[in-house]
C-alpha positions, -999 to +999 in steps of 0.1 A: +093-096-108+050-089-113+044-057-110+013-061-099+028-083-066+051-056-063+023-027-058+002-053-043+031-061-011+029-020-014+000-020+001-002-046+024+031-025+036+010+007+038-025-012+059+000-032+089+018+004+094-017+022+097-030-006+118+005-004+136+000+033+144-035+029+152-050+047+127-081+042+111-082+047+066-107+079+079-074+095+097-051+083+071-069+098+043-073+130+062-036+134+074-024+123+040-056+149+019-071+115+004-106+101+001-112+072+026-114+051-005-082+064-020-068+051+010-089+020+008-072+017-030-037+021-018-041-007+003-054-030-018-022-026-037-050-010-071-025-006-103-049+028-112-036+045-083-013+076-090+020+068-072+014+102-059-012+089-036+009+069-027+036+087-022+006+111+009-001+079+023+034+070+031+044+112+035+015+106+062+023+082+081+062+095+083+079+067+056+097+068+029+098+039-004+128+014-003+142+002-033+157-036-020+159-064-044+128-083-044+118-114-023+106-147-044+067-148-039+052-163-018+027-197-020+005-174-003+013-147-028+015-167-058-026-181-053-038-140-050-025-136-085-047-167-098-079-151-086 
């Protein structure tokens, strides 16, 4: 499984959780002690973002990591890899 796809999925899950909670990126950044630009990078699944930024965002959302078997990529995800 391609690691960039896994990070992209994590970013999407974080964005979905933020939206479901009714938080703006700016408010989440404030809660996590990060800049809004860093939250944007986390939600995009940017590979250069440090693990601590992901952990701070998840903590601000009252969430944690869970290790589960990876699902096969969807056609949409495969297409995104080649953009």
